[in-house]
C-alpha positions, 0 to 999 in steps of 0.5 A: 443507478436509482430506479427513480434516476433512471426514470428521470433521465429516459422522461428528459430523453423523450422530452429533449427529442420532443423539444427538438423536434418542435424547434426544428418545426420553428417554436416561437418564443414570447417576450412577455416574462418580466424577466426577459433581459435580466442578467446575473453572474452565477453563485458557484457552489461546487466544481469551480462554476463560474459564468454570466446568465442573461435571459433572451426570452421566454423560452431560452437563456445564454450563459457566456464565460462560463467555467466548470469542472467536469461533473458525472454525466447527469448534469442538467440545468435545473429549476426550483421554487427556492433554495430550500433544501426540499425544494431544491431536492424536488425540482425539475429538469428546465432543458434536455441539454447536459453539461457533461464535458471534460470541463468547461472553460470560458464556454458560451452557448445558448439553452432552450427551456422545455415546451412545458417550462415557463419562467413563472416556474422557476424561482432558482436556476441552477446546474443541478448533478442527478447523481450525487444531488448537488447543485454546483451553482444557481441564479436566483431570478428576482420576483415581484418588480426586485431587479436584485437578489440579495442572496447572491455572492459573486465570484466573477470580476471585471479583471483576472491575472495568473500569477502561477500556475495555481494562484490567481489575482481578480480585482474590480475598480471603482476609482469614483469611490476610491476602492479597489476590490480584490479576489485572491484565488489559489489550489493550495492547502487550507493551511496556507495564507495567500499574499498580494500588494504593492512594493514600494515604488522606490525600490529596485531591488528586495522589493518586499521590503517596505512593502504593503501586502494583504495576507489571506488565510483560514483560520483553525476552524475554517473561517476566511479572513485578511490583514493588512500587513507591512515589511520592514525585514525578511523575517518573521514578525517580532518584538525588538528587546529593546524598545518592545517596537516590531519588525519583520512581517508584521500586521500594521496593527502591531506596528501600532499597537507597540506604541500607541494602539492606534487601528491602522488596518484598512483592509476590509474582508468581503467573502471568502470560501473553500471548493473544491481544494480551491481557496478564494478570499475577497476584501476592498482596500482604498486606493488612498489610504489615510494610513500613510505610515503603512499604506502606500497608494495605488495610482489606478493608472499607472503600471505599479509593481506587485508582489506576491507568495503562497506559504504556510500560514502560523496559528497565534499561540498564548504568546501573540494572538495574530496568524503569521506568514512563514517564509514562502521558500521557492522556487521563483514564480511558484511560490512568490513572485513579482510583476508590473500591473496597471489595475486600469487596463482590461487583463483576463488571462485566466483561462478555465477553472483552478483544479487542485490536486487533492479536491477533498476540504473535509477533515481526515479522521482515522478510526482507531480501535482503542477511540470511539467515534462519537456521532452528534449532529450540528449546524451546517457550515461547510458541508462537502455536497450542498445542498444539506439539511439544516443539520447534519452528521458530526464525528468527533466535533468535526462536521461531516468528516471523511472516515478512513478504516482498515479492512479487518479492523473493528470500528466503534461508533457511539450514536448520540445524535438524538432519537431522529436520527439513526445511523448506517453505512450504506453503498448509498452516496444520499442516505436516508434510505427507510422508504427502499427509494433505492432497490440497488442499495447494499447496508454494511452495518447500522440501522434502525435500532442505532440511535441513542442520546448523550445520556444513553448512547447506542455502541455500534460496531462494524467490521469492515472485511475485505469485500467491502468497497473501497468507498461507502457512506456512513449516513442517516437512515431518515434524512438524506445528505446528512454524512459523507464519505468513509474510506475503506484501505487494506489492513494488514491481511492478517487482520483481514482473514481469519487464518494464515499459514506459511507454505513450504520453504516459508515464501508464501504465507496462504490466507483464508476465511471460511463461510457457509458456501464459500472460501475467501483466499489470499496469497502473499510473496516474500520476495519480488517476482514478476507473478505468484501462483498457488495450487492444489494438488500434490505437485504442480502436474494434476493441480488447479492453479492460480496465478496473479501478475501485474501486467504492463499498464499495471493492473493486476491480472488472475487466471485459473488454470489446470495443469496435467504436465510440466510443459508450457502446453500442459497448463490449461485455461479454466473458467472458475466462479471467481469474485472479489478477485484482485491482484496488487504489487507492493515493492514487487511483491505480489499479493493475489486475493478471491472468493470462491464456492466450495463446490463448483456451480457447474454440472458438467464433469468433462470439465477439470474446474467442475472437479475443483471441489474444496472439503473444509473437513479435508486438509487442503494440500496447497503448492506454490510457485513464483517467476519472472513474467506472466501472460494471458498469451501463448505461454513459453518456457520463459514463463516456467517458475523460477522458485517453487515449493518442494511439497504440498503443505496440508492446510487445515481449513476448519481447524486454522492450521497446517500439518507441515508446519507442526511437524517438520522442524522436529522432523529435520532436527532428528535427521540433522542429529542422526548425520551429526552422529554419523559424520561427526562422531562414528565415522571419524572415530572408526578411521582414528582406530584404524590409524592410532590403536593397531598397537592394541593387543589382538585385532580389537583396533580393527574390530572398533573400525568395522562397528564404528563404520558400519554403525555409521553408515547405517545411521546415515542411510536411516537418516536420509529415508527418514527425511525423505519419508516425511518430506514426502520426496527426493528433491536434489535442488539444493547444495546440502542435498547434493553433497549429502547424495555424494557423502552417502555414495562415498561411504556405501563405496567402502563396504564393497571395497573391503568385501573386494580387499586383496590379502595381505602379504606375509611377514617379509613380503612386499605388498602386491600391486593390487593391495596398494591401490586398493589401500590408497583407494580405501584411504582416499574414499574413506577420509573424502567421504568424512570431509564431504560429510562435514561440508553436508553437516554445515550446507545443512545448518545454513538451509535449516536457517534459510527455510525455517527461520530457526533462530539458534542456527548461527550458535549450533553452527559454532558448536560444530566449528569448535567440535570438528576444531577439536577433533582436528587438534587432536588429530595433530597430536596424536599424529605427533605422538605417533612420530616420537614412538616410531623415531624411538622405536628406529634408535633402539634394536630390533628386538621387540618385546611384546605381542606386536601384530603387524599392521594390516595396511601400509602406513600412506601417511609416513611412507618413509617408515614404511621404506624404513622397515622394508631395508630392515627387513633385506639387511637380513636381520632376524627379529626374535619374538619372545612369547610368555610360558603358560603355565 
């Protein structure tokens, strides 16, 4: 609160106390003032203020039928010399009573003047908001024997009828002078029309047909108007293609202009305004019109059916010069309706003021980086916070519009409002702070240098940041109340922060902006969650954590913790000096933001947070976790995370990058290639060599088998160690890792199995039981290892795609599939060829030429062949082997 206002409020309190004590002691008021007995209605300015004022005596007045939307706690009765801007703003309180209720509805009360205030000092009695320097409504008191005040526009009528929750009709009746004055009032957008009229008394259905209605609305420039309409059909007004006569919902003048041009609009506009999102348009029409064709007579003492509607108004275009109401739609009693009304009967069922959902009537301009905002000055037409000086700021030719800007997005102003108007962006709703009236004001941009003319405009560029409040003001530095509001909304986080990196698993994005002695940080998840946590450290244990979550009431929270274990009891709240804290949820995705000092301000080394120092020159290790629910109260296992990072990412704060983001994908690519080389080529090749190369002279098949298997196993172990070292840890969390571990275990068993191999039987002898068990175990483990290894290859490709969004993972997976299909077809062909050869050998003599080595193991894939060989040996057939002679 401004210093001057604080002093004023304290003075009001003291004066009110003195006034109350004098009133209690029996203070008496004289009736010598010429204003005693004066009565007048308040002129509405803001907050839908209505009421009737009557001066009771020299020190009190009475207010009846008082309506007003709620204001601040500083709304008081105010006296001024005139309605001039400088006179009003330099006025004075006339009573200690404040109007700070939620809303006034048809209220009545008496008001006592302050002891040192007399009616001679007051020319204008206003209801005034000290906080916003705003006039809600006023009465101008007569002077020099005058009984009337010409500048007053009264909005109080004798009668009022609710047509719907947001639409009313008010009227005054003067039978002697043959007129009825009607005020249509609706909490509806400016572009809507308000229609009201009398139905044809001869109709009992389709009441709008042949009805005489008045349609009231506003032009695109905001000027109120009324038109007399006659309805000939339930359609938009159009001209017949045959004789060019009008048909539909048309103004009276259109019907006659289509024939002979006679003017028949007998409705006369009286007054109209838009206040607080509520339209009020007053007009007067004759009870018995001279136009008998399109106007229906209004019988003041009879019950007559009236009709009404609310809807969108269609502006004129090059083919027509009239505003035309569009179809109102439904439902009934909300968008349209009818009722029986006797205008001579006293009716007042309008209790309290209309309260619009959207009470901001000013034009909205959304700032665009490509289009500059041209700042000029112009006359006051619809300034939103009266009173105002004689000229106000215009932006892009719109009077004091509401600006909407995004944090982090530059806004360019071209200031050409004259050398006496310097633009600045301020926290002060009034501006004009060249004399430092408000010591607490924050200036965000602009100042004395931000002034220019059309020939030489000044370019002002303002970049609202994440610490800019949601609402600030553009104003003139030298004159109060020339500008209006600036709505500051969140842009993309990438616009609001200088740097960003993806953390481990790419499920959380980390944003930051460095300043001289602080850092502003934001984190945003990619999945729905109950809470989001980031931490500084190698892991969650021994880390400083920042947890953001949405409470049961929908409010965002952010707490800090020191974690020294894996149980809820190891999570200790800390008291870090965080500012500009925000936590919000959009579609279940949490974003947290805060600013913290680089070095904690505490000196007590026994507190963990005192050691939480952020050094921009050293990589900051950042981890994250998300879970379903968090609480301020006692934490339990239910509050533990559901997903977490597997390792920290080293964020280089000054460079604006992270080490992990640069080096991790190549590491995993090398790991994947090594595993493919082993499980896709070497180890399957060793198995095929043992199966299909035994006909090679000597023990070549055996050497190939051994070399390929050991080479594959070595590469597997190197690839696993390489990945573990680069990932800085060993985490058994995914299916790929579990399958990989199983495949490595199976492969590592084979060398030990080979070392324990029993001796093979001599020629002609049966294999021992141990030998048979060993051979079965060797074959099953080997082939099982290959199957699991291949599965690990495919899950590794899937993990790579989900985790690092590699674009060609799908294509690489198909290459793997085709590779193993080719391998499978090759095995099928070799197996078929092997069987054919065995069949041919069994059909010939058992004499074998050449150096045929005996197999090292029984063919477990073809046990029948093995039995056949055994049978041939037991039958007593002697094999003779012929060796070539050495020469």
